[in-house]
N, C-alpha and C positions, 0 to 999 in steps of 0.2 A: 382655490387648487394651483398650490406650488408646478411650475415645468419641470418634470425627470427629465434628466437624462433627453435625447432624443426621437421618441417614439410618435406615429403619427394616430390621427384616428382615422378608422377606418369602417367606413359607408358600405355596407353591401344588400342589396335590392333582394327578395330572392322568391319577389312577387308583385301582380298590380301595375308596371311599366307596357307592356304590350298592349294590355287590351285595360276596359273598365271592370274594377275586385280585383282578388285576392289581393289585398294591401299586406307586406309586411316588411318590413327593413329591419338589419341587424345594424346595432353599430357594437364599432369593439375599439377597445383601448387599452391594451396588454393583455392585463389578466379579466378583462371585466370585457360582458356583452348584455349587452341590452335588447329587448325587440320594442319595435314602436306596430304596432296592431297585426292581427293574424284574420285573415277576412276568406271565404270563399269566391270564385265564383261564378254564374252560373252557367251549362254546357252550351257547346257549341250546335248547331244545325248537326252538324255529321258524326258527331259522340252521339250514336241511337242508345237509349233507351239509360243514360245517366244520367246520375240527378241532382251533382254538385259537383265542382270541381276543387279539388285545395291544393294548397300548395308541399311543395316535398321539401323538410326541414331534419337534414342529410345533415346538412353543416350544422347545425346546431345541437345535433346529438353528436356529431363528431367531438364538439366541444362543449359538451354539458356541465364540466366540472367548472368553465367562465360563466356560464349563462348565471343572471339575475333575478330576470323575469319579464313579464311583461307589459307590457305600459300600453293601454288604450285611448285614441282620442277621442270616440265615440259611440256609436250602439247600432252603427248599420252595418248587415249584412256582410257587405264586402271590406268590411274591419274588422267582425267578431263574427263571421261563420265559421272560420275551420279553427277555433279555437281547442273546442272541446273534441275535436278529431287529434289534434296537436297534446294537450294533455291529456289521452293515453297514453302517451309512448314519455312524452318526462311530463314530471310533476312539478310545475313554477310557476310563481307566486303571479298576480295579478292585482295592477295599481292602476283607476279611471274612479270617474266623477260619476256621485252618486245616482242618476238615472241609468250610464251607461252598465254600472256594477248592476242597475237591480236587472236589468234585461238578461243580460250576463248570467246569472242567480239563475233565471228561469232558464237558461242551457242548462246552466251544471245539474240542477235537479234531474231535467229528464236524461241526464248520461248518471246518474247518480255518481257525480262529479264534488259535488255540494263541498260531505264532510274532509273530502281528503285537499282539498282547490284552496292556499291561503289566499286572503285578499282584501286590498284596504282600499276603501275612499279618499280621496284627494278632493280638495276641493278648490277652485281658482284660484290663484295667487301664492298654493302653499307649495314648496319644491319635498322630494326624495330624494335622500338619498343611497344609490346601489352603484358601489365596485368605485370604481374611478371615476363615475359619472354623478353628478345633480341636475333633477330633470323639474322645472313649474312648467304647472300645468297655467295657461294664460285664457284666459273667456275669450271664448270665440260666437259668430252666428253659423248655423247650418237650417235644412231642414228637420233637425232632432236637437230636442234640449241638451244643451251637458257639453255642447262638440266642446273640446282644446287645441288650442293649439301648444308647441313643446318648447322650451325652450333648456337645449341641452347644454350643459356647464361639462366640458370637457378640459383635461392641462392643455391640451393642442387646441383651444377657444370652443366658440359655441354655434353651436350650430343650431338656429330655427327653423321648425316643422311647423307648418301652416295646419295638417290635417286637412279636413274637404272645409270649406267656410266661406264666409260672402261676409261681405258689413251689411248692417242692417241697423240702421241710427232708431230705430223704432218696433221693436220686435216684438211679438203677440206677449210674449213673456218673457219673465226678467230683461239681465242689462244689455248694452247693446258692447261688442266687441272691447274689448280693454286696448283701444290704438294709442295708449298713455303709455303702455309696455311695453306695446312693440316699441315704442319711440325709445323707450330709458336702455331698454337691451341693446337697441342699436346703437345709442350712445356711448357705451363699455367697447364697442366693436363685435362685429358677427360675424365668424369665419365663412358659412354658409348660412344660404335660406332655404330651403328644400317648400316648394310653392305649389297649392294642388294647382293644374293644370285643364281642367275640364270643360273649363268656359271661358280658355284663352283664346279663342277666335274668334267671343264676339265684344262688340265694341260697349262701351259704355259702364253703366252701371247695370248688376241687378237688382232687379224691384223689391222690395221691402215684400217681407211677409202678410202686413197689411191690407195691402195691395188687395187682397187672394180678400180679402172679409167684406172690402167694399163689393165685390163682385160678386160675394153671395150674400150679401146685403141685395143687393139689385133684384140676382137672379132670384131670389126667395119671395118678392118683392108682384114681381111679372106673375106668375107662378104658383098663387096662392090656391086655386083652385084644384090641384094634381097630388102626386105624390111623388115626391123626390128622392131620387138614389143616385147619391154621391163614389166613385171609387176615386183612392188616393192609394199613395203610402201608405202600407200598417205605419210604417214607424216617422211618420209624420205628424208628432200629438199637436205642433203648431196647427196648423193645419183643421185637425180632428176641435181642436177647440172651438175654432171659426164658425165652424160647421154647428155648434152646438149650440155657441152664443145665437145665429143666426136663426136655427130653430128654435130655445127659447122664446125670438124677441115675437115668432112670429105664432107663438102656441104649439111648435110641433114636438111630438115625443118621434124619441131616439132609440134605431135598433143598431144595434152592431155586430156586422156577421164578416164569418171570417178568421181563420184561427190563430192568425201571426195578430191580426186587430184587435180581439179580444186581448190576446197575452197581452199587449205589449200597452192597450190603452189601461188594464190592470192595471202594472206596472205602474202605467205615470200615475196612477189616481191617487195609490198607495202611499207613493211616493209625496205627491202635492206638486205635481207637475201637470196635473190635467184641473180645471177648479170644472164640476159641474152641478147645475143646480139641480135639489134634490128631484125626483118623482118626473130628471128628466128621460133618464133613459131606461127603457124597459125591454123586458127580454122578444127576442121575437114569437113566440108564442103567445104574446098579447096584442100579436100588430090586429088580428081579426075584432077588436076590442075600441077599434078607432074608427072612424074615416078615412080614406085613405089620404084626403090631404091633409089630414092632419098629424104625418107621419112623414119623418125621413130617416132616408137606410143609409149608414157609410159603409162601406164594402173593399174587400182587398178586389181585386182584377182588374188594375188601369192598364196592367199591362199584358193583359189579353192572356195572362196565362188558363193554359186549357181546365188546371186544374181548380181553380179560385174561385170564389164564389159569384163575383159579376158576370162571369163566365158559362159556371153552373144554369145561373137564371136566364141566359140566350141562350140555351143549347134546353132548354126546359126541364131541367136534369138538376134544380135544386132541389130539394123537400121539402122548404117551407113555405120559398118566396119564387110568383111565377108574375114575372111581365107583365105588365096591361097594356093596350090600347089608350093612351093621354098622360101614361107615365115621364115624367122630366127627371133624365137622367146624366149628369153630370161628371164628364174626366177630370180630373182634377190632378191634374202629370204630363207629362209629355211621354210621348216613347220613348223608354233608351235603346240606345239605334240597336238595328236587328230585330228590333220585337213591334216595327211597321204594321207588318201583312197581319202580322196576328188582333191587333189593337184595331186596321179598320176591318178583320173579320166579326171581328165582337162588334162595333160600330154598324156594320151592315146589318148582324143579326138581331139586333135589339130594332135597331127602325123598321124591318120587315114586321116586329112584329108592334107596329105603330107606338113606339116609345116618341118622343120628343130631346135628341142627343146633344146636348151642348158640349164641345169640348178646347172652343173658346177663352183665352182670357179670366179662368177658374186656376192658373197655376202658373207661382214664379218659382226661380232655379236655386236652388242650396248652396247654389257653387258662385265662385266670385270675376266678374266680366274686365275688359281688359283696365280701366279704373283703378277699380280695384284693384288688382293686381300690383299696378303702378304704386297707389299708394304705399301698402307693406313694403316697398321692393324700397320707394322711398325714405320711412322710415326705418327698416332694419339697414339699411345700406350695407348689404354684406360683399364681403372678398371674391364670396363663389356662389354660382347660382345654380340651384341641380332643380330642374322642374321633375313633378311628379306625378302622378295620378291621372290618368287619359290614357288615352292612346299616342301613336306618334304623331300626327298631325296637331294632337294637342302642345305636346310637349314644346314642339316645334315652335310653336306660335309662343309658348310664353317665354320660351329661351328668345326669337326674337327679341319681347316685350324689354325682358335684360338687359340684352345689349342695344335698347335703344335708349334705357335709362344711364347708358356710363359706363356697363359692367364688361373690362374687355373681350372678347368672342374667346380670347382661351382660358378663364375663367367661369363659362359655361358650360355643365357636362350634360349632356342629355346620354344617359347611361341602360343599356340594358339591364333586364336579372340575372343576379349571377355575378355584373362586374364589381368588381374587388376598387372603392375607390376611395385613395388613401392621403391624407391631406393636414399638409399643420399651414404656418404662418409661411413659412417658406415657400409652400407649391403645392399644388395638387396634381394626379393625374389616375388613372386605371393601371394597376400594376395585379393584374390577376383574373382569374375570372372561377367561381365555386360553381359546384352542382348542384342545380335547383330544376324546377319539372312539378307537372301536375300530374297528383294523383286522383283519379276516379271514381268517384261513391256512387256505388247501386244498390237501391237498396241498402242491406246492413253488409255489405261489401267492400271494405274500403283499399283502395290500391291489386285487387284479381283481375279488373279489368282494364289491360295492356294496352297497347296497337293489334294486336293481333286477335284477339279476340276483336276487335274496334273492327279490323278491315273484314273479321268473318262475319262478323252481323251486315258488316256494306254489301257482302260477295252474297249473303242471305237474301237480304231486303230488293239488292240489284234482280237477282237469278234464281231464286229458288235454291230444292235439294234435290236430289233425286237419290233414293235409296237403293243400292241393291242385295239382296235377300238370296244365299244360295246352300243345298245343304253337302256336303262331302261325305264320304266312306273313307273317313283316317286311310286307312292298309291298302286299300284299290284304287282309292284316289277317280273312283266312279261319283259318276254327280247323281245324286239322287232327287234333289228338290231344286224347279228354279233354273235357271234365275228368274228373281220374281222383281219385279220395278215400282216403287213406291214416291210417288210424285207429291212433293209441300211446295206450293209456293214456282212450280213452275211452268206446267201445264192442268188446264181442267181436265183429268184421263178420261173423264166418258163422251168430251168431244174429241177427242184424238186417241181413239183405240190405235188409229193401223199406224201414225207414228209408235206407240207402245210397242206393238208388236213388232213393227220391223225391227227398235231399237234392242227388241227382245234376242230375234233370230240371228241379229248382228252378236250381240254380246254370245251367245247359245257357242255361235260356231268358233268365237275366241279362245270362249273358257275352254272349250273339248280338245279346240287344237293344243292348247296351253297346256291341258292332259295329259294326251297323247307322251309328248318328252316324257327324257328321263329322267331329272332331276326335278320335282315340281316343290317348290315352293309356295307357302298362301302368300307371302309379301309381293311372290310375283306374280301372283293368279292376283291379286289385289290393285297392281300395277296396269297389268292387260287391262283389266275390267276398268281402270278408271281413263284411261288412255282412249280404250277404245269406242266407250259412252265419250267421253268429251270431244273425238274427231265426229265421229257420227252425227250428234246433235248441233257443232256446233256447222258443221253443212247444211242440216236439216234448217234450222234455226236461228240458227247468228246469235245462240244463249250458253253461256257458258255455267249452267248451276253447279253447284256445289254435289262433286260423287261421293256417295261414301257406300263402301260394297262393308257383305256384314257376310261373312264363310262361318256355318254351325258346321261340325266335324260328327256323324252321329258314326 
């Protein structure tokens, strides 16, 4: 690609840099924009009632005529989960590998977007041309098949984006990461490397996924006389493959439980990424036809999510499977930061039911540790380093690695969502900031719950609500009925009758005083009710419930 004039490449992350999840990055050169990934994040504890968080893509809407499409690195929710929500607002093509596309197509079907969305499956080693960009897909390893790194060729230079990756020389399925290609691209001269920082604080190498298979074999041999239940991430197809292998070897039938698990396994089997021996998988209803020690259950819920299958089993609300004393339960995952308490609660519930819970050594990470990151830096030899995917501390650790390998301090950029990083051979720097944010999804409502609604929910959750109801005659301003006080989430009325009576008399007095005035304005009456109640309740209980006055005219 010939370099025209002196335009620069702009890299703009719209999400994914302050926390794990919601990954989405814009690459812009002159009149061309490509978007890498479009993920969701799970809500923080203080987001009451929120189901998912998706990125605000105002920047894309404002530049829609430039946007050429979405390039997706792999099929995890934090990289594809927001796609359907964004595609409803802008119809753009999707380019990705076979299994990732299979998982995305499931989602598109659910949202009725399959027919209207242009899709192209790309193989590793292939390139696609979009506007001023050429994007090459490079084979990497991760905890889901078909993960890719991207070499993004622009007139300003090459950027290598690793996606989520690890270096696995002995993967369960398919080939090892294409290190040779990283080296060849490194020889051409790479402008910038954007690399996964999730495990940048951990020394050494991430172990191969196969080591988990060896652990499963050992556990299955030791527990040949109990039912085995294994909780893992739905998307970790290789882990599921190894559980199926061990089950088959020890003559067990396998049940898959949990909607996301069933979905991904059916996509993976259809596309040939999962090899299931005949008559190994059975439906949950057939469990009773086999002795427990001849069955394995693979389930969702390794993160302690309250609605996932394992949590429902632990709480005795699962329709078809209940935990029995002697069951062996394996957690084949690590708690995501923030989920530790939920996971430990589920483990306690399961142990209390007499189950034997195993959570050591049955998991390896899907992300590169320090030695693998050093390997990629050494092969790619980038001029600039941009750590991505991770909280601030993870990216800081990744930045320190880059500096230790000889990349000058001023060439390492720890950027935030919304920063516009401009670069070419001559230099790089953050030149601007664009609008970014979080859009909250609650049930079917997208973006209709904002900070004010969340603040109200917090207020209601902490102090409850008092509703004051009264009837006024419009002409004479006579108080005909009330004021009556209804309490929800504040105090249990039957045990606080004296408090409620007192509140009522204080209110009546204040309202009547207000009504004798010359100009009686209803909004003023409501204000008086609020102020009187707030003051009285605070004095008596040191609480501040929400006060909602309702005046009916007769």
